[in-house]
Structures are given as C-alpha cells and as structure tokens.
N, CA and C of each residue as an Amber inpcrd file, in Angstrom:
protein
   426
  51.4500000  15.7100000  25.0870000  52.5390000  16.5260000  24.5800000
  53.5840000  16.8080000  25.6470000  53.1870000  16.7410000  26.9120000
  54.1790000  17.0040000  27.9600000  55.2850000  15.9630000  27.9380000
  54.9510000  14.6870000  27.6410000  55.9740000  13.6550000  27.5390000
  56.9550000  13.9870000  26.4180000  56.4490000  14.3510000  25.2550000
  57.3030000  14.6760000  24.1140000  58.1510000  15.9040000  24.4190000
  57.5530000  16.9380000  24.9840000  58.2920000  18.1590000  25.3040000
  59.4350000  17.8910000  26.2650000  59.1920000  17.1060000  27.2910000
  60.2490000  16.8330000  28.2660000  61.3760000  16.0180000  27.6410000
  61.0460000  15.1340000  26.7180000  62.0870000  14.3360000  26.0850000
  62.8410000  15.0990000  25.0070000  62.2110000  16.0770000  24.4070000
  62.9430000  16.9300000  23.4620000  64.0060000  17.7260000  24.2040000
  63.6700000  18.1830000  25.3930000  64.6290000  18.9420000  26.1930000
  65.7900000  18.0700000  26.6450000  65.5470000  16.7870000  26.8790000
  66.6010000  15.8960000  27.3640000  67.3610000  15.2230000  26.2340000
  66.9200000  15.3820000  25.0140000  67.4870000  14.7400000  23.8250000
  67.5290000  13.2120000  23.9520000  66.5180000  12.6440000  24.5990000
  66.4260000  11.1850000  24.7260000  66.1780000  10.5440000  23.3700000
  65.5220000  11.2800000  22.4670000  65.2310000  10.7690000  21.1340000
  65.8840000  11.6670000  20.0990000  66.3300000  11.0490000  19.0160000
  67.0400000  11.7790000  17.9690000  66.1070000  12.2400000  16.8560000
  65.0360000  11.4890000  16.6400000  64.0810000  11.7590000  15.5650000
  62.6790000  11.4270000  16.0500000  61.6890000  11.9100000  15.3210000
  60.3040000  11.5810000  15.6350000  59.5970000  11.1650000  14.3540000
  58.6820000  10.2010000  14.4690000  57.9050000   9.7360000  13.3260000
  56.6150000  10.5380000  13.2670000  56.3680000  11.1460000  12.1050000
  55.1970000  12.0000000  11.9220000  54.5230000  11.6190000  10.6050000
  53.2080000  11.5270000  10.6340000  52.4240000  11.3230000   9.4150000
  51.1230000  12.0890000   9.5760000  50.6950000  12.7200000   8.5080000
  49.4540000  13.5070000   8.5310000  49.4410000  14.5070000   9.6880000
  50.5850000  15.1170000   9.9440000  50.7510000  16.1000000  11.0250000
  50.5290000  15.5190000  12.4160000  50.6150000  14.1970000  12.5540000
  50.4750000  13.5420000  13.8540000  51.7920000  12.8910000  14.2410000
  52.2860000  13.2260000  15.4100000  53.5150000  12.6170000  15.9170000
  53.1340000  11.3110000  16.6020000  53.6000000  10.1850000  16.0400000
  53.2180000   8.8860000  16.5760000  54.3940000   8.0380000  17.0480000
  55.6190000   8.4930000  16.8200000  56.7440000   7.6460000  17.1890000
  57.9760000   8.4090000  17.6290000  58.7730000   7.7480000  18.4580000
  60.0240000   8.2800000  18.9890000  61.1470000   7.3720000  18.5040000
  62.2040000   7.9750000  17.9530000  63.2680000   7.2010000  17.3250000
  64.6150000   7.5870000  17.9270000  65.3970000   6.5770000  18.2590000
  66.7670000   6.7830000  18.6980000  67.6810000   6.2700000  17.5850000
  68.7870000   6.9460000  17.3480000  69.7430000   6.5510000  16.3120000
  71.1190000   6.4130000  16.9460000  71.7560000   5.2730000  16.7230000
  73.0320000   4.9580000  17.3560000  74.0110000   4.3890000  16.3390000
  75.2690000   4.4960000  16.6250000  76.2800000   3.8220000  15.8190000
  76.1890000   2.3300000  16.0670000  76.0690000   1.9580000  17.3380000
  76.0010000   0.5610000  17.7520000  74.9690000   0.4340000  18.8580000
  74.3990000  -0.7410000  19.0170000  73.4460000  -0.9620000  20.1040000
  74.1450000  -0.7860000  21.4560000  75.4390000  -0.9290000  21.4790000
  76.1960000  -0.7730000  22.7210000  76.2360000   0.6850000  23.1770000
  76.1640000   1.6200000  22.2320000  76.2590000   3.0460000  22.5510000
  75.1250000   3.4900000  23.4660000  75.4130000   3.7290000  24.6950000
  74.4650000   4.2800000  25.6700000  73.1600000   3.5050000  25.7510000
  73.1860000   2.2290000  25.3910000  71.9430000   1.4690000  25.3100000
  71.2230000   1.3720000  26.6550000  71.9590000   1.2340000  27.7200000
  71.3250000   1.1270000  29.0310000  70.5730000   2.4100000  29.3610000
  71.1730000   3.5400000  29.0740000  70.5290000   4.8240000  29.3420000
  69.3500000   5.0670000  28.4050000  69.4370000   4.6120000  27.1680000
  68.4020000   4.8990000  26.1780000  67.2060000   3.9630000  26.2550000
  67.3560000   2.8340000  26.8900000  66.2540000   1.8750000  26.9890000
  65.1100000   2.4390000  27.8320000  65.4240000   3.1050000  28.9230000
  64.3850000   3.6210000  29.8240000  63.4730000   4.6610000  29.1580000
  64.0190000   5.6530000  28.4220000  63.1070000   6.5740000  27.7220000
  62.2370000   5.8620000  26.6840000  62.7770000   4.8230000  26.0540000
  61.9880000   4.0630000  25.0930000  60.8210000   3.3690000  25.7840000
  61.0800000   2.7780000  26.9150000  60.0170000   2.1130000  27.6750000
  58.9550000   3.1430000  28.0900000  59.4040000   4.3270000  28.4870000
  58.4650000   5.3920000  28.8610000  57.6390000   5.8330000  27.6450000
  58.2510000   5.9190000  26.4760000  57.5150000   6.3000000  25.2710000
  56.4330000   5.2660000  24.9620000  56.7790000   3.9920000  25.0730000
  55.7840000   2.9450000  24.8160000  54.6660000   2.9950000  25.8570000
  55.0020000   3.3380000  27.0990000  53.9830000   3.4620000  28.1470000
  53.0310000   4.6300000  27.8640000  53.4980000   5.6080000  27.0800000
  52.6620000   6.7370000  26.6610000  52.0450000   6.4830000  25.2810000
  52.0750000   5.2400000  24.8420000  51.4180000   4.8020000  23.6040000
  52.0590000   5.3480000  22.3270000  53.3770000   5.5600000  22.3530000
  54.0990000   5.9550000  21.1550000  54.8670000   4.7580000  20.6040000
  55.0570000   4.7360000  19.2910000  55.9220000   3.7500000  18.6430000
  57.3470000   4.1380000  18.9870000  58.1200000   3.2130000  19.5170000
  59.4930000   3.5140000  19.9140000  60.4350000   2.5030000  19.2750000
  61.3700000   3.0470000  18.4860000  62.3260000   2.1840000  17.7870000
  63.7230000   2.7590000  17.9070000  64.6970000   1.9390000  17.5180000
  66.0810000   2.3840000  17.4880000  66.7000000   1.9530000  16.1570000
  67.4430000   2.8690000  15.5540000  68.2620000   2.5810000  14.3780000
  69.6960000   2.4110000  14.8370000  70.3960000   1.4200000  14.3090000
  71.8270000   1.2800000  14.5740000  72.5450000   0.9940000  13.2600000
  73.7400000   1.5180000  13.1390000  74.5470000   1.1960000  11.9660000
  75.1030000  -0.2080000  12.0840000  75.6140000  -0.5480000  13.2640000
  76.2930000  -1.8290000  13.4770000  75.5920000  -2.6130000  14.5780000
  74.9500000  -3.7110000  14.2030000  74.2400000  -4.5440000  15.1690000
  75.0550000  -5.7190000  15.6730000  76.3740000  -5.6750000  15.5130000
  77.2130000  -6.8120000  15.8980000  77.1050000  -7.1450000  17.3860000
  76.9230000  -6.1350000  18.2400000  76.8310000  -6.4040000  19.6760000
  75.5970000  -7.2260000  20.0420000  74.6630000  -7.3380000  19.1270000
  73.4830000  -8.1650000  19.3990000  73.8280000  -9.6480000  19.4780000
  75.0350000 -10.0140000  19.0830000  75.4840000 -11.4040000  19.2650000
  75.5490000 -11.7580000  20.7550000  75.7410000 -10.7370000  21.5860000
  75.7910000 -10.9570000  23.0310000  74.3640000 -10.9950000  23.5610000
  73.9770000 -12.0500000  24.2660000  72.5880000 -12.1900000  24.7220000
  72.0570000 -10.9780000  25.4930000  72.8890000 -10.3380000  26.2990000
  72.4290000  -9.1830000  27.0790000  71.8250000  -8.1170000  26.1680000
  72.5160000  -7.7890000  25.0930000  72.0510000  -6.7220000  24.2120000
  70.8180000  -7.1610000  23.4200000  70.7880000  -8.4050000  22.9800000
  69.6120000  -8.8940000  22.2730000  68.3900000  -8.8440000  23.1880000
  68.5600000  -9.2580000  24.4400000  67.4310000  -9.2540000  25.3790000
  67.0200000  -7.8410000  25.7900000  67.9500000  -6.8960000  25.7600000
  67.5660000  -5.5090000  26.0390000  66.5790000  -5.0130000  24.9840000
  66.7270000  -5.5110000  23.7680000  65.8200000  -5.1240000  22.6880000
  64.5220000  -5.9000000  22.7700000  64.6140000  -7.2210000  22.7720000
  63.4080000  -8.0440000  22.6050000  62.8230000  -8.5960000  23.8940000
  63.5170000  -8.4340000  25.0210000  63.0090000  -8.9850000  26.2770000
  63.2770000 -10.4720000  26.3590000  62.3650000 -11.1940000  26.9870000
  62.4120000 -12.6540000  27.0640000  63.5900000 -13.2050000  27.8670000
  64.0250000 -12.4730000  28.8960000  65.0630000 -12.9900000  29.7870000
  64.7240000 -12.5850000  31.2220000  65.3980000 -13.1910000  32.1770000
  65.1510000 -12.8400000  33.5730000  65.5070000 -11.3810000  33.8520000
  66.6200000 -10.9090000  33.2960000  67.0590000  -9.5390000  33.5290000
  66.1930000  -8.5240000  32.7650000  65.7510000  -8.9010000  31.5730000
  64.9360000  -8.0290000  30.7260000  63.7070000  -8.8100000  30.2530000
  62.6900000  -8.9340000  31.0990000  61.5260000  -9.7320000  30.7080000
  60.7110000  -9.1050000  29.5750000  60.7320000  -7.7600000  29.4630000
  59.9660000  -7.0690000  28.4260000  60.8950000  -6.3950000  27.4290000
  60.3900000  -6.2130000  26.2340000  61.1600000  -5.5510000  25.1910000
  61.4240000  -4.0960000  25.5460000  62.5690000  -3.5960000  25.0950000
  62.9340000  -2.2040000  25.3370000  62.5330000  -1.2680000  24.2150000
  62.2300000  -1.8140000  23.0470000  61.7930000  -1.0510000  21.8850000
  60.7800000  -1.8930000  21.1300000  59.9580000  -1.2530000  20.3260000
  59.0860000  -2.0070000  19.4260000  59.9300000  -2.7140000  18.3640000
  61.0440000  -2.1090000  18.0000000  61.9040000  -2.7320000  17.0140000
  63.2590000  -2.0590000  16.9290000  64.2490000  -2.8350000  16.5120000
  65.5880000  -2.3360000  16.2270000  65.8380000  -2.5840000  14.7480000
  66.3350000  -1.5590000  14.0630000  66.6170000  -1.6290000  12.6310000
  68.1010000  -1.3530000  12.4350000  68.7990000  -2.2880000  11.7970000
  70.2480000  -2.1750000  11.6450000  70.6540000  -2.3610000  10.1890000
  71.6980000  -1.6400000   9.7990000  72.2430000  -1.8010000   8.4570000
  73.1940000  -2.9850000   8.3860000  73.8350000  -3.2970000   9.4950000
  74.7510000  -4.4290000   9.5780000  74.2950000  -5.2830000  10.7530000
  74.0180000  -6.5600000  10.4670000  73.4050000  -7.3970000  11.4930000
  73.7270000  -8.8670000  11.2370000  74.1990000  -9.5870000  12.2590000
  74.4260000 -11.0250000  12.0850000  73.0970000 -11.7530000  11.8490000
  73.0920000 -12.7120000  10.9350000  71.8740000 -13.4820000  10.6510000
  71.3040000 -14.1390000  11.8990000  72.1680000 -14.5210000  12.8210000
  71.7370000 -15.2770000  14.0000000  70.8540000 -14.4790000  14.9470000
  70.7900000 -13.1650000  14.8230000  70.0160000 -12.3690000  15.7820000
  68.7210000 -11.8100000  15.1990000  68.4590000 -12.0430000  13.9380000
  67.2380000 -11.5230000  13.3300000  66.0380000 -12.2510000  13.9360000
  65.0790000 -11.4900000  14.4450000  63.8920000 -12.0630000  15.0780000
  62.7350000 -11.0890000  14.9080000  61.6720000 -11.2710000  15.6610000
  60.4730000 -10.4510000  15.4650000  60.6060000  -9.0040000  15.9310000
  61.6930000  -8.5970000  16.5260000  61.8980000  -7.1960000  16.8960000
  63.2320000  -6.6520000  16.4040000  64.0060000  -7.4620000  15.7150000
  65.3270000  -7.0640000  15.2280000  65.3570000  -7.3070000  13.7210000
  65.6080000  -6.2270000  12.9530000  65.4600000  -6.2890000  11.5070000
  66.6830000  -5.7140000  10.7980000  67.0520000  -6.3420000   9.6890000
  68.1260000  -5.8130000   8.8460000  67.4980000  -4.8960000   7.7950000
  68.0920000  -3.7180000   7.6510000  67.6280000  -2.7490000   6.6660000
  68.2840000  -2.9720000   5.3170000  67.5180000  -2.7330000   4.2670000
  68.1170000  -2.6790000   2.9400000  68.3640000  -1.2030000   2.6100000
  68.9540000  -0.9410000   1.4520000  69.2950000   0.4390000   1.0880000
  68.0800000   1.3390000   0.9210000  66.9290000   0.7580000   0.6770000
  65.7040000   1.5400000   0.4980000  64.8930000   1.6730000   1.7940000
  65.3610000   1.0520000   2.8670000  64.6750000   1.0780000   4.1660000
  63.2680000   0.4790000   4.0920000  63.0620000  -0.4830000   3.2160000
  61.7220000  -1.0140000   2.9560000  61.0260000  -1.5590000   4.1910000
  61.7050000  -2.3740000   4.9820000  61.0250000  -2.9670000   6.1460000
  60.6500000  -1.8880000   7.1570000  61.5240000  -0.8960000   7.3170000
  61.1980000   0.2120000   8.2110000  59.9700000   0.9700000   7.7050000
  59.9160000   1.2720000   6.4260000  58.7760000   1.9980000   5.8590000
  57.4760000   1.2210000   6.0770000  57.5210000  -0.0810000   5.8280000
  56.3250000  -0.9000000   5.9990000  55.9080000  -0.9680000   7.4620000
  56.8730000  -1.0980000   8.3580000  56.5530000  -1.1460000   9.7850000
  56.0270000   0.2030000  10.2730000  56.5810000   1.2930000   9.7430000
  56.0900000   2.6170000  10.1240000  54.6200000   2.7800000   9.7150000
  54.2710000   2.3000000   8.5420000  52.8620000   2.3550000   8.0970000
  51.9720000   1.5200000   9.0150000  52.4420000   0.3230000   9.3730000
  51.6730000  -0.5290000  10.2890000  51.5080000   0.1550000  11.6420000
  52.6050000   0.7070000  12.1580000  52.5650000   1.3570000  13.4740000
  51.6240000   2.5490000  13.4620000  51.6990000   3.3660000  12.4100000
  50.8230000   4.5360000  12.3440000  49.3590000   4.1110000  12.3030000
  49.0450000   3.1160000  11.4880000  47.6540000   2.6580000  11.3860000
  47.1430000   2.1610000  12.7380000  47.9610000   1.3810000  13.4280000
  47.5610000   0.8570000  14.7380000  47.4530000   1.9890000  15.7550000
  48.4360000   2.8960000  15.7440000  48.4380000   4.0300000  16.6710000
  47.2060000   4.8990000  16.4570000  46.8700000   5.1550000  15.2170000
  45.7400000   6.0320000  14.9130000  44.4000000   5.3820000  15.2490000
  44.2670000   4.0860000  14.9730000  42.9830000   3.4000000  15.1470000
  42.7680000   2.8060000  16.5390000  43.8480000   2.4170000  17.2050000
  43.7040000   1.7050000  18.4870000  44.7840000   2.1440000  19.4730000
  44.9730000   3.4350000  19.6110000  46.0960000   3.9350000  20.4050000
  46.0960000   3.4120000  21.8360000  44.9520000   3.2760000  22.4480000
  44.9070000   2.8360000  23.8450000  45.4410000   1.4200000  24.0240000
  45.5540000   0.6710000  22.9430000  46.1150000  -0.6830000  23.0070000
  47.5040000  -0.7550000  22.3850000  48.0460000   0.3890000  22.0190000
  49.3660000   0.4320000  21.3780000  50.4400000   0.4520000  22.4700000
  50.6660000  -0.6830000  23.0780000  51.5920000  -0.7950000  24.2070000
  52.9240000  -1.3780000  23.7440000  53.7910000  -1.6550000  24.7100000
  55.0900000  -2.2590000  24.3940000  54.9380000  -3.6390000  23.7510000
  53.8160000  -4.2640000  23.9220000  53.6060000  -5.6070000  23.3720000
  53.3630000  -5.6070000  21.8610000  52.9910000  -4.4590000  21.3060000
  52.7330000  -4.4010000  19.8760000  54.0100000  -4.7340000  19.1020000
  53.8620000  -5.5100000  18.0500000  54.9980000  -5.8250000  17.1680000
  54.5060000  -5.7630000  15.7300000  55.3470000  -5.2690000  14.8620000
  55.0210000  -5.2290000  13.4400000  54.9380000  -6.6500000  12.9090000
  54.2200000  -6.8070000  11.8170000  54.1560000  -8.1210000  11.1730000
  55.5670000  -8.5110000  10.7400000  55.9270000  -9.7370000  11.0310000
  57.3110000 -10.1570000  10.7760000  57.5430000 -10.6920000   9.3740000
  56.5120000 -10.9830000   8.6400000  56.6750000 -11.5510000   7.3050000
  56.3250000 -10.5340000   6.2370000  56.9350000  -9.3620000   6.3550000
  56.6700000  -8.2860000   5.4180000  57.6300000  -8.4350000   4.2400000
  57.1110000  -8.3680000   3.0330000  57.9480000  -8.4590000   1.8350000
  58.7450000  -7.1780000   1.6840000  60.0140000  -7.3000000   1.3700000
  60.8670000  -6.1160000   1.1220000  60.8190000  -5.7350000  -0.3400000
C-alpha cells in the first residue's frame, strides 16, 4: 500500500482498477501518447515492478506512428528494450500500430473489459509472477 499511497500523492495515476475490493491496477489517462509520456512511463514501470497491472488510455494514438512512442509502450528497441505499460488502449489509432500491447477501443470498451478480467485473474492467482512481461491474450473477441 505504500507504493499506491505515494503515487496517489504525486498523481502519477489518474484511475485505479478495483475488483472485489482489491486494487490490482494503475491507470493513466491522456489525450495523446505524446502528453507527458516520458514522465509517465517511469511510474508505470514502477507499478509493474510492484506487481500491479499498469495501462494507459489515450484518446488519440496518432503519435504511435512514430517508432519512439510505439517502443515506449511495447519495448523491443535499443532505447526501450522493455515495455512501459502492460497495454495502451486508444479510441483513435492507426491500423499500422496495433500489436500485442496496443489496442483500439470500441464504444463499449470490450477489449479493455476482457483484458481487465484477465489481468485481475492473473493478479489474484499468480501475483508474484505478474511482472512487466505479462500480456493479455491478443485474440480476444470484441
């Protein structure tokens, strides 16, 4: 709880994921992935190191066309070898950037809801292995 308390004071996260009175996730919400992304990536990495589900919502994912921003989310580059979030969920997103950690939302938020259920189940049953490497199933029906 000390990790969560310190981050509530710093407003590093905008929302928290809770189910069955258990706080299992930290959520950041942005207009664009460009908005303060460099500053927000570090608290997300810290949340994952404390075994929390860490995601970011963005309204506009257009900046993900730039490799730097895509790699800040999913890793897999020299500058960003590891992912910065378990997932990014966007309402507007170029088809070319959709991958196993970057998802387009529909109006019902279906993929987010399904991933939240997966994350909670994994967090509750195997929290000690719920690291930054965890990824939601990518072939989830909307």
